N, CA, C, O and the ligand as a Tripos MOL2 file, in Angstrom:
@<TRIPOS>MOLECULE
protein
  293   291    74     0     0
PROTEIN
NO_CHARGES

@<TRIPOS>ATOM
      1 N         -23.8010  107.3760 -187.0000 N.3       1 MET1
      2 CA        -24.4530  107.7900 -185.7560 C.3       1 MET1
      3 C         -23.6060  108.8550 -185.0910 C.2       1 MET1
      4 O         -22.3780  108.7780 -185.0770 O.2       1 MET1
      5 N         -24.2780  109.8450 -184.5420 N.am      2 ILE2
      6 CA        -23.5900  110.9190 -183.8230 C.3       2 ILE2
      7 C         -23.5050  110.5530 -182.3350 C.2       2 ILE2
      8 O         -24.4900  110.1260 -181.7320 O.2       2 ILE2
      9 N         -22.3270  110.7260 -181.7630 N.am      3 CYS3
     10 CA        -22.1350  110.4210 -180.3240 C.3       3 CYS3
     11 C         -22.9600  111.3990 -179.4770 C.2       3 CYS3
     12 O         -22.8450  112.6130 -179.6470 O.2       3 CYS3
     13 N         -23.7960  110.8710 -178.5590 N.am      4 PRO4
     14 CA        -24.6040  111.7610 -177.7270 C.3       4 PRO4
     15 C         -23.7920  112.4920 -176.6590 C.2       4 PRO4
     16 O         -24.3140  113.4070 -176.0220 O.2       4 PRO4
     17 N         -22.5440  112.1190 -176.4500 N.am      5 TYR5
     18 CA        -21.6910  112.7510 -175.4220 C.3       5 TYR5
     19 C         -20.8900  113.9020 -175.9940 C.2       5 TYR5
     20 O         -20.8160  114.9690 -175.3850 O.2       5 TYR5
     21 N         -20.2720  113.6960 -177.1910 N.am      6 CYS6
     22 CA        -19.3800  114.7260 -177.7360 C.3       6 CYS6
     23 C         -19.8060  115.1950 -179.1220 C.2       6 CYS6
     24 O         -19.2290  116.1440 -179.6530 O.2       6 CYS6
     25 N         -20.8010  114.5500 -179.7130 N.am      7 GLU7
     26 CA        -21.3730  114.9090 -181.0010 C.3       7 GLU7
     27 C         -20.4410  114.6670 -182.1800 C.2       7 GLU7
     28 O         -20.6540  115.2310 -183.2530 O.2       7 GLU7
     29 N         -19.3980  113.8270 -182.0030 N.am      8 ASN8
     30 CA        -18.5770  113.4130 -183.1310 C.3       8 ASN8
     31 C         -19.2250  112.2080 -183.8020 C.2       8 ASN8
     32 O         -20.0470  111.5110 -183.2050 O.2       8 ASN8
     33 N         -18.8360  111.9760 -185.0630 N.am      9 GLU9
     34 CA        -19.3290  110.7900 -185.7870 C.3       9 GLU9
     35 C         -18.7490  109.5280 -185.1620 C.2       9 GLU9
     36 O         -17.5560  109.4660 -184.8670 O.2       9 GLU9
     37 N         -19.5950  108.5250 -184.9620 N.am     10 MET10
     38 CA        -19.1580  107.2480 -184.3680 C.3      10 MET10
     39 C         -18.8850  106.2510 -185.4920 C.2      10 MET10
     40 O         -19.4580  106.3380 -186.5780 O.2      10 MET10
     41 N         -17.9820  105.2890 -185.2000 N.am     11 ARG11
     42 CA        -17.6750  104.2370 -186.1530 C.3      11 ARG11
     43 C         -18.5830  103.0410 -185.9120 C.2      11 ARG11
     44 O         -18.7770  102.6360 -184.7660 O.2      11 ARG11
     45 N         -19.1480  102.4630 -186.9880 N.am     12 LYS12
     46 CA        -20.0130  101.2890 -186.8880 C.3      12 LYS12
     47 C         -19.1520  100.0550 -186.8200 C.2      12 LYS12
     48 O         -18.2190   99.8960 -187.6070 O.2      12 LYS12
     49 N         -19.4640   99.1660 -185.8690 N.am     13 GLY13
     50 CA        -18.7490   97.9030 -185.7350 C.3      13 GLY13
     51 C         -19.6140   96.9060 -184.9760 C.2      13 GLY13
     52 O         -20.8280   96.8610 -185.1760 O.2      13 GLY13
     53 N         -19.0220   96.1320 -184.1330 N.am     14 ALA14
     54 CA        -19.7810   95.1170 -183.3850 C.3      14 ALA14
     55 C         -19.0300   94.6860 -182.1510 C.2      14 ALA14
     56 O         -17.8010   94.7350 -182.1090 O.2      14 ALA14
     57 N         -19.7860   94.2540 -181.1260 N.am     15 LEU15
     58 CA        -19.2180   93.5070 -180.0150 C.3      15 LEU15
     59 C         -19.3960   92.0480 -180.3690 C.2      15 LEU15
     60 O         -20.4690   91.6430 -180.8160 O.2      15 LEU15
     61 N         -18.3630   91.2600 -180.1750 N.am     16 SER16
     62 CA        -18.5190   89.8460 -180.4570 C.3      16 SER16
     63 C         -17.8260   89.0380 -179.3730 C.2      16 SER16
     64 O         -16.8880   89.5110 -178.7310 O.2      16 SER16
     65 N         -18.2930   87.8350 -179.1800 N.am     17 SER17
     66 CA        -17.7490   86.9650 -178.1460 C.3      17 SER17
     67 C         -18.0180   85.5160 -178.5370 C.2      17 SER17
     68 O         -18.9410   85.2240 -179.2980 O.2      17 SER17
     69 N         -17.2000   84.6200 -178.0060 N.am     18 CYS18
     70 CA        -17.4570   83.1920 -178.2270 C.3      18 CYS18
     71 C         -18.4960   82.6840 -177.2400 C.2      18 CYS18
     72 O         -18.8960   81.5220 -177.3130 O.2      18 CYS18
     73 N         -18.9540   83.5610 -176.2870 N.am     19 LYS19
     74 CA        -19.9860   83.2080 -175.3170 C.3      19 LYS19
     75 C         -21.1040   84.2310 -175.4300 C.2      19 LYS19
     76 O         -20.9190   85.2760 -176.0540 O.2      19 LYS19
     77 N         -22.2830   83.9460 -174.8280 N.am     20 PRO20
     78 CA        -23.3590   84.9490 -174.8100 C.3      20 PRO20
     79 C         -22.8960   86.2260 -174.1160 C.2      20 PRO20
     80 O         -22.1090   86.1730 -173.1710 O.2      20 PRO20
     81 N         -23.3780   87.3590 -174.5790 N.am     21 ILE21
     82 CA        -23.0150   88.6450 -173.9840 C.3      21 ILE21
     83 C         -24.1740   89.0950 -173.0890 C.2      21 ILE21
     84 O         -25.2960   89.2770 -173.5620 O.2      21 ILE21
     85 N         -23.8970   89.2700 -171.8090 N.am     22 ASN22
     86 CA        -24.9270   89.5950 -170.8270 C.3      22 ASN22
     87 C         -24.6180   90.8800 -170.0960 C.2      22 ASN22
     88 O         -23.4810   91.3500 -170.0670 O.2      22 ASN22
     89 N         -25.6730   91.4430 -169.4980 N.am     23 TRP23
     90 CA        -25.5570   92.5820 -168.6080 C.3      23 TRP23
     91 C         -26.2810   92.2480 -167.3360 C.2      23 TRP23
     92 O         -27.3410   91.6240 -167.3790 O.2      23 TRP23
     93 N         -25.7370   92.6500 -166.1840 N.am     24 LYS24
     94 CA        -26.4670   92.4620 -164.9310 C.3      24 LYS24
     95 C         -26.1710   93.6580 -164.0240 C.2      24 LYS24
     96 O         -25.1500   94.3320 -164.1630 O.2      24 LYS24
     97 N         -27.0980   93.8990 -163.0880 N.am     25 GLU25
     98 CA        -26.9200   94.9940 -162.1510 C.3      25 GLU25
     99 C         -25.7620   94.6700 -161.2030 C.2      25 GLU25
    100 O         -25.5450   93.5140 -160.8410 O.2      25 GLU25
    101 N         -25.0230   95.7160 -160.8090 N.am     26 GLU26
    102 CA        -23.8630   95.5260 -159.9470 C.3      26 GLU26
    103 C         -24.1920   96.0560 -158.5580 C.2      26 GLU26
    104 O         -23.6560   97.0770 -158.1270 O.2      26 GLU26
    105 N         -25.0800   95.3490 -157.8630 N.am     27 THR27
    106 CA        -25.4720   95.8250 -156.5300 C.3      27 THR27
    107 C         -25.6350   94.6760 -155.5530 C.2      27 THR27
    108 O         -26.4370   93.7700 -155.7800 O.2      27 THR27
    109 N         -24.8880   94.7100 -154.4840 N.am     28 GLY28
    110 CA        -25.1240   93.8890 -153.3160 C.3      28 GLY28
    111 C         -24.9040   92.4130 -153.4570 C.2      28 GLY28
    112 O         -24.4910   91.9090 -154.5020 O.2      28 GLY28
    113 N         -25.1960   91.7280 -152.3630 N.am     29 PHE29
    114 CA        -24.9830   90.3000 -152.2560 C.3      29 PHE29
    115 C         -25.8740   89.5180 -153.2250 C.2      29 PHE29
    116 O         -25.4290   88.5380 -153.8220 O.2      29 PHE29
    117 N         -27.1370   89.9500 -153.3850 N.am     30 ALA30
    118 CA        -28.0700   89.2510 -154.2660 C.3      30 ALA30
    119 C         -27.5210   89.2440 -155.7090 C.2      30 ALA30
    120 O         -27.6540   88.2480 -156.4200 O.2      30 ALA30
    121 N         -26.9140   90.3450 -156.1260 N.am     31 ALA31
    122 CA        -26.3470   90.4040 -157.4640 C.3      31 ALA31
    123 C         -25.1730   89.4510 -157.5900 C.2      31 ALA31
    124 O         -24.9800   88.8220 -158.6300 O.2      31 ALA31
    125 N         -24.3620   89.3440 -156.4880 N.am     32 TRP32
    126 CA        -23.2290   88.4250 -156.5110 C.3      32 TRP32
    127 C         -23.7260   86.9940 -156.6340 C.2      32 TRP32
    128 O         -23.1870   86.2200 -157.4250 O.2      32 TRP32
    129 N         -24.7610   86.6270 -155.8520 N.am     33 VAL33
    130 CA        -25.2960   85.2730 -155.8910 C.3      33 VAL33
    131 C         -25.8510   84.9650 -157.2830 C.2      33 VAL33
    132 O         -25.5690   83.9110 -157.8520 O.2      33 VAL33
    133 N         -26.6300   85.8800 -157.8150 N.am     34 SER34
    134 CA        -27.2190   85.6150 -159.1380 C.3      34 SER34
    135 C         -26.1340   85.5000 -160.1990 C.2      34 SER34
    136 O         -26.2510   84.7100 -161.1360 O.2      34 SER34
    137 N         -25.0670   86.3020 -160.0440 N.am     35 GLY35
    138 CA        -23.9650   86.2110 -161.0010 C.3      35 GLY35
    139 C         -23.2100   84.9000 -160.8760 C.2      35 GLY35
    140 O         -22.8150   84.2970 -161.8730 O.2      35 GLY35
    141 N         -23.0130   84.4640 -159.6290 N.am     36 ALA36
    142 CA        -22.2690   83.2210 -159.3910 C.3      36 ALA36
    143 C         -23.0050   82.0100 -159.9820 C.2      36 ALA36
    144 O         -22.3750   81.0460 -160.4180 O.2      36 ALA36
    145 N         -24.3270   82.0670 -159.9920 N.am     37 PHE37
    146 CA        -25.0920   80.9500 -160.5050 C.3      37 PHE37
    147 C         -25.6610   81.2020 -161.9070 C.2      37 PHE37
    148 O         -26.4400   80.4000 -162.4230 O.2      37 PHE37
    149 N         -25.2660   82.3130 -162.5080 N.am     38 GLY38
    150 CA        -25.7060   82.6050 -163.8720 C.3      38 GLY38
    151 C         -27.1720   82.9530 -163.9730 C.2      38 GLY38
    152 O         -27.7790   82.7780 -165.0290 O.2      38 GLY38
    153 N         -27.7590   83.4480 -162.8810 N.am     39 LEU39
    154 CA        -29.1700   83.8110 -162.8770 C.3      39 LEU39
    155 C         -29.3200   85.3220 -163.0640 C.2      39 LEU39
    156 O         -28.3720   86.0750 -162.8460 O.2      39 LEU39
    157 N         -30.4720   85.7460 -163.4550 N.am     40 ASP40
    158 CA        -30.8240   87.1550 -163.5200 C.3      40 ASP40
    159 C         -29.8950   87.9620 -164.4160 C.2      40 ASP40
    160 O         -29.6950   89.1520 -164.1740 O.2      40 ASP40
    161 N         -29.3350   87.3540 -165.4250 N.am     41 GLU41
    162 CA        -28.5670   88.1090 -166.3820 C.3      41 GLU41
    163 C         -29.4190   88.3350 -167.6160 C.2      41 GLU41
    164 O         -30.2880   87.5270 -167.9420 O.2      41 GLU41
    165 N         -29.1750   89.3890 -168.2660 N.am     42 HIS42
    166 CA        -29.9880   89.7550 -169.4230 C.3      42 HIS42
    167 C         -29.1710   89.6360 -170.6880 C.2      42 HIS42
    168 O         -28.1100   90.2450 -170.8210 O.2      42 HIS42
    169 N         -29.6650   88.8610 -171.5950 N.am     43 LEU43
    170 CA        -28.9810   88.6990 -172.8710 C.3      43 LEU43
    171 C         -29.0490   89.9980 -173.6520 C.2      43 LEU43
    172 O         -30.1180   90.5910 -173.7950 O.2      43 LEU43
    173 N         -27.9100   90.4380 -174.1550 N.am     44 LEU44
    174 CA        -27.8730   91.7080 -174.8580 C.3      44 LEU44
    175 C         -28.2690   91.5900 -176.3220 C.2      44 LEU44
    176 O         -28.4800   92.6000 -176.9940 O.2      44 LEU44
    177 N         -28.3670   90.3880 -176.8090 N.am     45 THR45
    178 CA        -28.7160   90.2500 -178.2230 C.3      45 THR45
    179 C         -29.4410   88.9390 -178.4700 C.2      45 THR45
    180 O         -29.2020   87.9440 -177.7860 O.2      45 THR45
    181 N         -30.3100   88.9490 -179.4360 N.am     46 SER46
    182 CA        -30.9480   87.7170 -179.8400 C.3      46 SER46
    183 C         -30.2140   87.1130 -181.0460 C.2      46 SER46
    184 O         -30.5860   86.0550 -181.5520 O.2      46 SER46
    185 N         -29.1740   87.8050 -181.4870 N.am     47 ASP47
    186 CA        -28.4040   87.3490 -182.6560 C.3      47 ASP47
    187 C         -27.2780   86.4300 -182.2140 C.2      47 ASP47
    188 O         -26.1050   86.7550 -182.4040 O.2      47 ASP47
    189 N         -27.6130   85.2940 -181.6300 N.am     48 GLU48
    190 CA        -26.6130   84.3300 -181.2280 C.3      48 GLU48
    191 C         -26.3810   83.3650 -182.3800 C.2      48 GLU48
    192 O         -27.3200   82.8280 -182.9660 O.2      48 GLU48
    193 N         -25.1420   83.1660 -182.6780 N.am     49 ARG49
    194 CA        -24.7950   82.2080 -183.7290 C.3      49 ARG49
    195 C         -24.3180   80.9330 -183.0770 C.2      49 ARG49
    196 O         -24.2570   80.8450 -181.8510 O.2      49 ARG49
    197 N         -23.9860   79.9670 -183.8660 N.am     50 MET50
    198 CA        -23.6820   78.6490 -183.3230 C.3      50 MET50
    199 C         -22.5550   78.7130 -182.2680 C.2      50 MET50
    200 O         -22.6760   78.0950 -181.2100 O.2      50 MET50
    201 N         -21.5030   79.4250 -182.5330 N.am     51 PHE51
    202 CA        -20.3640   79.4430 -181.6090 C.3      51 PHE51
    203 C         -20.0040   80.8440 -181.1530 C.2      51 PHE51
    204 O         -18.9230   81.0460 -180.5990 O.2      51 PHE51
    205 N         -20.8870   81.8300 -181.3720 N.am     52 SER52
    206 CA        -20.5170   83.1530 -180.9750 C.3      52 SER52
    207 C         -21.7510   84.0650 -180.8190 C.2      52 SER52
    208 O         -22.8410   83.7290 -181.2830 O.2      52 SER52
    209 N         -21.5640   85.2060 -180.1680 N.am     53 SER53
    210 CA        -22.5670   86.2410 -180.0980 C.3      53 SER53
    211 C         -22.0530   87.4590 -180.8570 C.2      53 SER53
    212 O         -20.8480   87.7000 -180.9250 O.2      53 SER53
    213 N         -22.9730   88.2110 -181.4190 N.am     54 TYR54
    214 CA        -22.5900   89.3490 -182.2450 C.3      54 TYR54
    215 C         -23.5990   90.4580 -182.0160 C.2      54 TYR54
    216 O         -24.7930   90.2620 -182.2400 O.2      54 TYR54
    217 N         -23.1460   91.6040 -181.5790 N.am     55 VAL55
    218 CA        -24.0260   92.7460 -181.3050 C.3      55 VAL55
    219 C         -23.5420   93.9460 -182.1120 C.2      55 VAL55
    220 O         -22.4470   94.4420 -181.8470 O.2      55 VAL55
    221 N         -24.3080   94.4330 -183.0830 N.am     56 PRO56
    222 CA        -23.9070   95.6380 -183.7840 C.3      56 PRO56
    223 C         -23.6920   96.7700 -182.7750 C.2      56 PRO56
    224 O         -24.4860   96.9250 -181.8470 O.2      56 PRO56
    225 N         -22.6250   97.5620 -182.9460 N.am     57 ALA57
    226 CA        -22.2560   98.5830 -181.9780 C.3      57 ALA57
    227 C         -21.5960   99.7570 -182.6680 C.2      57 ALA57
    228 O         -20.9810   99.6110 -183.7240 O.2      57 ALA57
    229 N         -21.7320  100.9340 -182.0550 N.am     58 PHE58
    230 CA        -21.0670  102.1370 -182.5250 C.3      58 PHE58
    231 C         -20.0250  102.5490 -181.5020 C.2      58 PHE58
    232 O         -20.2890  102.5180 -180.3000 O.2      58 PHE58
    233 N         -18.8170  102.9440 -181.9770 N.am     59 PHE59
    234 CA        -17.7120  103.3230 -181.1000 C.3      59 PHE59
    235 C         -17.3080  104.7550 -181.3590 C.2      59 PHE59
    236 O         -17.1780  105.1670 -182.5120 O.2      59 PHE59
    237 N         -17.1050  105.5310 -180.2850 N.am     60 CYS60
    238 CA        -16.6460  106.9040 -180.4130 C.3      60 CYS60
    239 C         -15.1510  106.9730 -180.1250 C.2      60 CYS60
    240 O         -14.7100  106.6200 -179.0310 O.2      60 CYS60
    241 N         -14.3750  107.4250 -181.1000 N.am     61 ASP61
    242 CA        -12.9260  107.5290 -180.9200 C.3      61 ASP61
    243 C         -12.5640  108.5930 -179.8830 C.2      61 ASP61
    244 O         -11.5330  108.4850 -179.2190 O.2      61 ASP61
    245 N         -13.4030  109.6160 -179.7420 N.am     62 GLU62
    246 CA        -13.1240  110.7210 -178.8370 C.3      62 GLU62
    247 C         -13.4010  110.3180 -177.3680 C.2      62 GLU62
    248 O         -12.5480  110.4900 -176.4970 O.2      62 GLU62
    249 N         -14.6030  109.7830 -177.1170 N.am     63 CYS63
    250 CA        -15.0220  109.4520 -175.7470 C.3      63 CYS63
    251 C         -14.6320  108.0370 -175.3250 C.2      63 CYS63
    252 O         -14.6260  107.7160 -174.1360 O.2      63 CYS63
    253 N         -14.3120  107.2040 -176.2980 N.am     64 LYS64
    254 CA        -14.0250  105.7740 -176.0330 C.3      64 LYS64
    255 C         -15.2520  105.0540 -175.4950 C.2      64 LYS64
    256 O         -15.1250  104.1330 -174.6890 O.2      64 LYS64
    257 N         -16.4370  105.4640 -175.9330 N.am     65 LYS65
    258 CA        -17.6780  104.8260 -175.5130 C.3      65 LYS65
    259 C         -18.2360  103.9860 -176.6520 C.2      65 LYS65
    260 O         -18.0250  104.2620 -177.8330 O.2      65 LYS65
    261 N         -18.9670  102.9320 -176.2360 N.am     66 VAL66
    262 CA        -19.6410  102.0400 -177.1670 C.3      66 VAL66
    263 C         -21.1450  102.1390 -176.9210 C.2      66 VAL66
    264 O         -21.5760  102.1420 -175.7680 O.2      66 VAL66
    265 N         -21.9370  102.2200 -177.9600 N.am     67 ILE67
    266 CA        -23.3970  102.2560 -177.8440 C.3      67 ILE67
    267 C         -23.9780  101.0900 -178.6260 C.2      67 ILE67
    268 O         -23.6340  100.8530 -179.7840 O.2      67 ILE67
    269 N         -24.8850  100.3590 -177.9460 N.am     68 ILE68
    270 CA        -25.5240   99.1950 -178.5740 C.3      68 ILE68
    271 C         -27.0340   99.2150 -178.2920 C.2      68 ILE68
    272 O         -27.4940   99.8750 -177.3600 O.2      68 ILE68
    273 N         -27.7810   98.4920 -179.1010 N.am     69 ASP69
    274 CA        -29.1810   98.2040 -178.8030 C.3      69 ASP69
    275 C         -29.2010   96.9200 -177.9840 C.2      69 ASP69
    276 O         -28.3280   96.0670 -178.1400 O.2      69 ASP69
    277 N         -30.2040   96.7820 -177.1060 N.am     70 THR70
    278 CA        -30.2920   95.5820 -176.2590 C.3      70 THR70
    279 C         -31.6870   94.9630 -176.3520 C.2      70 THR70
    280 O         -32.6220   95.5410 -176.9070 O.2      70 THR70
    281 N         -31.7790   93.7660 -175.7840 N.am     71 ASP71
    282 CA        -33.0780   93.0770 -175.6250 C.3      71 ASP71
    283 C         -33.5660   93.2010 -174.1980 C.2      71 ASP71
    284 O         -34.5560   92.5650 -173.8350 O.2      71 ASP71
    285 N         -32.8930   94.0110 -173.3670 N.am     72 ILE72
    286 CA        -33.2610   94.1580 -171.9550 C.3      72 ILE72
    287 C         -34.6370   94.8300 -171.8430 C.2      72 ILE72
    288 O         -34.9160   95.8360 -172.4950 O.2      72 ILE72
    289 N         -35.4760   94.2430 -171.0000 N.am     73 SER73
    290 CA        -36.8050   94.8540 -170.7890 C.3      73 SER73
    291 C         -37.0870   94.9980 -169.3030 C.2      73 SER73
    292 O         -38.1490   95.4880 -168.9200 O.2      73 SER73
    293 ZN        -18.0850  110.8480 -178.1380 Zn       74 ZN74
@<TRIPOS>BOND
     1     1     2 1
     2     2     3 1
     3     3     4 2
     4     3     5 am
     5     5     6 1
     6     6     7 1
     7     7     8 2
     8     7     9 am
     9     9    10 1
    10    10    11 1
    11    11    12 2
    12    11    13 am
    13    13    14 1
    14    14    15 1
    15    15    16 2
    16    15    17 am
    17    17    18 1
    18    18    19 1
    19    19    20 2
    20    19    21 am
    21    21    22 1
    22    22    23 1
    23    23    24 2
    24    23    25 am
    25    25    26 1
    26    26    27 1
    27    27    28 2
    28    27    29 am
    29    29    30 1
    30    30    31 1
    31    31    32 2
    32    31    33 am
    33    33    34 1
    34    34    35 1
    35    35    36 2
    36    35    37 am
    37    37    38 1
    38    38    39 1
    39    39    40 2
    40    39    41 am
    41    41    42 1
    42    42    43 1
    43    43    44 2
    44    43    45 am
    45    45    46 1
    46    46    47 1
    47    47    48 2
    48    47    49 am
    49    49    50 1
    50    50    51 1
    51    51    52 2
    52    51    53 am
    53    53    54 1
    54    54    55 1
    55    55    56 2
    56    55    57 am
    57    57    58 1
    58    58    59 1
    59    59    60 2
    60    59    61 am
    61    61    62 1
    62    62    63 1
    63    63    64 2
    64    63    65 am
    65    65    66 1
    66    66    67 1
    67    67    68 2
    68    67    69 am
    69    69    70 1
    70    70    71 1
    71    71    72 2
    72    71    73 am
    73    73    74 1
    74    74    75 1
    75    75    76 2
    76    75    77 am
    77    77    78 1
    78    78    79 1
    79    79    80 2
    80    79    81 am
    81    81    82 1
    82    82    83 1
    83    83    84 2
    84    83    85 am
    85    85    86 1
    86    86    87 1
    87    87    88 2
    88    87    89 am
    89    89    90 1
    90    90    91 1
    91    91    92 2
    92    91    93 am
    93    93    94 1
    94    94    95 1
    95    95    96 2
    96    95    97 am
    97    97    98 1
    98    98    99 1
    99    99   100 2
   100    99   101 am
   101   101   102 1
   102   102   103 1
   103   103   104 2
   104   103   105 am
   105   105   106 1
   106   106   107 1
   107   107   108 2
   108   107   109 am
   109   109   110 1
   110   110   111 1
   111   111   112 2
   112   111   113 am
   113   113   114 1
   114   114   115 1
   115   115   116 2
   116   115   117 am
   117   117   118 1
   118   118   119 1
   119   119   120 2
   120   119   121 am
   121   121   122 1
   122   122   123 1
   123   123   124 2
   124   123   125 am
   125   125   126 1
   126   126   127 1
   127   127   128 2
   128   127   129 am
   129   129   130 1
   130   130   131 1
   131   131   132 2
   132   131   133 am
   133   133   134 1
   134   134   135 1
   135   135   136 2
   136   135   137 am
   137   137   138 1
   138   138   139 1
   139   139   140 2
   140   139   141 am
   141   141   142 1
   142   142   143 1
   143   143   144 2
   144   143   145 am
   145   145   146 1
   146   146   147 1
   147   147   148 2
   148   147   149 am
   149   149   150 1
   150   150   151 1
   151   151   152 2
   152   151   153 am
   153   153   154 1
   154   154   155 1
   155   155   156 2
   156   155   157 am
   157   157   158 1
   158   158   159 1
   159   159   160 2
   160   159   161 am
   161   161   162 1
   162   162   163 1
   163   163   164 2
   164   163   165 am
   165   165   166 1
   166   166   167 1
   167   167   168 2
   168   167   169 am
   169   169   170 1
   170   170   171 1
   171   171   172 2
   172   171   173 am
   173   173   174 1
   174   174   175 1
   175   175   176 2
   176   175   177 am
   177   177   178 1
   178   178   179 1
   179   179   180 2
   180   179   181 am
   181   181   182 1
   182   182   183 1
   183   183   184 2
   184   183   185 am
   185   185   186 1
   186   186   187 1
   187   187   188 2
   188   187   189 am
   189   189   190 1
   190   190   191 1
   191   191   192 2
   192   191   193 am
   193   193   194 1
   194   194   195 1
   195   195   196 2
   196   195   197 am
   197   197   198 1
   198   198   199 1
   199   199   200 2
   200   199   201 am
   201   201   202 1
   202   202   203 1
   203   203   204 2
   204   203   205 am
   205   205   206 1
   206   206   207 1
   207   207   208 2
   208   207   209 am
   209   209   210 1
   210   210   211 1
   211   211   212 2
   212   211   213 am
   213   213   214 1
   214   214   215 1
   215   215   216 2
   216   215   217 am
   217   217   218 1
   218   218   219 1
   219   219   220 2
   220   219   221 am
   221   221   222 1
   222   222   223 1
   223   223   224 2
   224   223   225 am
   225   225   226 1
   226   226   227 1
   227   227   228 2
   228   227   229 am
   229   229   230 1
   230   230   231 1
   231   231   232 2
   232   231   233 am
   233   233   234 1
   234   234   235 1
   235   235   236 2
   236   235   237 am
   237   237   238 1
   238   238   239 1
   239   239   240 2
   240   239   241 am
   241   241   242 1
   242   242   243 1
   243   243   244 2
   244   243   245 am
   245   245   246 1
   246   246   247 1
   247   247   248 2
   248   247   249 am
   249   249   250 1
   250   250   251 1
   251   251   252 2
   252   251   253 am
   253   253   254 1
   254   254   255 1
   255   255   256 2
   256   255   257 am
   257   257   258 1
   258   258   259 1
   259   259   260 2
   260   259   261 am
   261   261   262 1
   262   262   263 1
   263   263   264 2
   264   263   265 am
   265   265   266 1
   266   266   267 1
   267   267   268 2
   268   267   269 am
   269   269   270 1
   270   270   271 1
   271   271   272 2
   272   271   273 am
   273   273   274 1
   274   274   275 1
   275   275   276 2
   276   275   277 am
   277   277   278 1
   278   278   279 1
   279   279   280 2
   280   279   281 am
   281   281   282 1
   282   282   283 1
   283   283   284 2
   284   283   285 am
   285   285   286 1
   286   286   287 1
   287   287   288 2
   288   287   289 am
   289   289   290 1
   290   290   291 1
   291   291   292 2
@<TRIPOS>SUBSTRUCTURE
     1 MET1         2 RESIDUE 1 A MET
     2 ILE2         6 RESIDUE 1 A ILE
     3 CYS3        10 RESIDUE 1 A CYS
     4 PRO4        14 RESIDUE 1 A PRO
     5 TYR5        18 RESIDUE 1 A TYR
     6 CYS6        22 RESIDUE 1 A CYS
     7 GLU7        26 RESIDUE 1 A GLU
     8 ASN8        30 RESIDUE 1 A ASN
     9 GLU9        34 RESIDUE 1 A GLU
    10 MET10       38 RESIDUE 1 A MET
    11 ARG11       42 RESIDUE 1 A ARG
    12 LYS12       46 RESIDUE 1 A LYS
    13 GLY13       50 RESIDUE 1 A GLY
    14 ALA14       54 RESIDUE 1 A ALA
    15 LEU15       58 RESIDUE 1 A LEU
    16 SER16       62 RESIDUE 1 A SER
    17 SER17       66 RESIDUE 1 A SER
    18 CYS18       70 RESIDUE 1 A CYS
    19 LYS19       74 RESIDUE 1 A LYS
    20 PRO20       78 RESIDUE 1 A PRO
    21 ILE21       82 RESIDUE 1 A ILE
    22 ASN22       86 RESIDUE 1 A ASN
    23 TRP23       90 RESIDUE 1 A TRP
    24 LYS24       94 RESIDUE 1 A LYS
    25 GLU25       98 RESIDUE 1 A GLU
    26 GLU26      102 RESIDUE 1 A GLU
    27 THR27      106 RESIDUE 1 A THR
    28 GLY28      110 RESIDUE 1 A GLY
    29 PHE29      114 RESIDUE 1 A PHE
    30 ALA30      118 RESIDUE 1 A ALA
    31 ALA31      122 RESIDUE 1 A ALA
    32 TRP32      126 RESIDUE 1 A TRP
    33 VAL33      130 RESIDUE 1 A VAL
    34 SER34      134 RESIDUE 1 A SER
    35 GLY35      138 RESIDUE 1 A GLY
    36 ALA36      142 RESIDUE 1 A ALA
    37 PHE37      146 RESIDUE 1 A PHE
    38 GLY38      150 RESIDUE 1 A GLY
    39 LEU39      154 RESIDUE 1 A LEU
    40 ASP40      158 RESIDUE 1 A ASP
    41 GLU41      162 RESIDUE 1 A GLU
    42 HIS42      166 RESIDUE 1 A HIS
    43 LEU43      170 RESIDUE 1 A LEU
    44 LEU44      174 RESIDUE 1 A LEU
    45 THR45      178 RESIDUE 1 A THR
    46 SER46      182 RESIDUE 1 A SER
    47 ASP47      186 RESIDUE 1 A ASP
    48 GLU48      190 RESIDUE 1 A GLU
    49 ARG49      194 RESIDUE 1 A ARG
    50 MET50      198 RESIDUE 1 A MET
    51 PHE51      202 RESIDUE 1 A PHE
    52 SER52      206 RESIDUE 1 A SER
    53 SER53      210 RESIDUE 1 A SER
    54 TYR54      214 RESIDUE 1 A TYR
    55 VAL55      218 RESIDUE 1 A VAL
    56 PRO56      222 RESIDUE 1 A PRO
    57 ALA57      226 RESIDUE 1 A ALA
    58 PHE58      230 RESIDUE 1 A PHE
    59 PHE59      234 RESIDUE 1 A PHE
    60 CYS60      238 RESIDUE 1 A CYS
    61 ASP61      242 RESIDUE 1 A ASP
    62 GLU62      246 RESIDUE 1 A GLU
    63 CYS63      250 RESIDUE 1 A CYS
    64 LYS64      254 RESIDUE 1 A LYS
    65 LYS65      258 RESIDUE 1 A LYS
    66 VAL66      262 RESIDUE 1 A VAL
    67 ILE67      266 RESIDUE 1 A ILE
    68 ILE68      270 RESIDUE 1 A ILE
    69 ASP69      274 RESIDUE 1 A ASP
    70 THR70      278 RESIDUE 1 A THR
    71 ASP71      282 RESIDUE 1 A ASP
    72 ILE72      286 RESIDUE 1 A ILE
    73 SER73      290 RESIDUE 1 A SER
    74 ZN74       293 GROUP 0 **** ****
């Protein structure tokens, strides 16, 4: 994959965690409340394994950016 920021070749790898990997908006008190109670978070992958999450990802050595596909809708 070519990096959309610097156009260098990206390395294929993965984000992995022993917990689900989520994304949430970082705005205001409502976001803090939803984060505190684990609400309104979006799972980044449907590929959850028994004890871990795994998201295929591309990493750019030049920009230090990671690009992934998500299930966010
Ligand atoms: Zn780059």
